[in-house]
N, C-alpha and C positions, 0 to 999 in steps of 0.2 A: 904151168907153162907149158904148151903144148908142142909138139916135135917140129913146129914149124915159127915155134917163136912168139906165137901167139897167145895172151892172156885169154884164160874163159876155157869154156868146157865142160861139157857134164860126163859125168860117168853113166856108162851104159850097163848094167847089171843084170842078167836073166833073173827074173822074179820067180823064182818056184814056189817060195815061203814066204807068207807077213814078212818075214824076218830079212829075208831078202830086199824087200821095200825097203823096207826101214834102213836096211845098210846101203843103200842107194839115193839116198834120202839125206843119210848122214855124210856120206862122201858128197856129195852136191853140195851139199850145206858147207862144208871144210874149205871145199876147191873155191867156192865163192867169196868166202872170207877173206883166202889166203890171196884170192888174185885181189881182191880191194886194198887187202893192206898194202899190196906190191906195187898198184898202181899209184896210192898214197904217195908211199916211199920214192917212188918215182917223180911222181910231180914237185915233192918238195926237195928231195938231192938234185934237181936241174934247177928247180929257183936257187938255190944254195951256191950254184957251180957258176951261176950268172952274178952273186952275190945278192939276193933277195934274200933277205934273213928274216922277212916278215909272213913265210908260212910257216904253219903250222898241221898237224893229223889229229883229228880228234878218233878217240876210240873207245867204244862200247865196250866193257868188260866185266864178267858174271865170274863168278868163284871166289876164291880166300884171297883172301891181302895178307900176307906175312911180311914182318920188320924184321 
């Protein structure tokens, strides 16, 4: 979420080393994932507020799944 209340944006980290570039790419990927999730939640919660209970959120996930 930007300072102007707009979703999206990209990090601008000066690249002094290769690891700095990787850090920038990882931060931007994280921001993109969060933005996508927030937009999906907004769409579904708005629909629910209007009585539409047919909306869903589809999520791709990697990693461990513990019960």
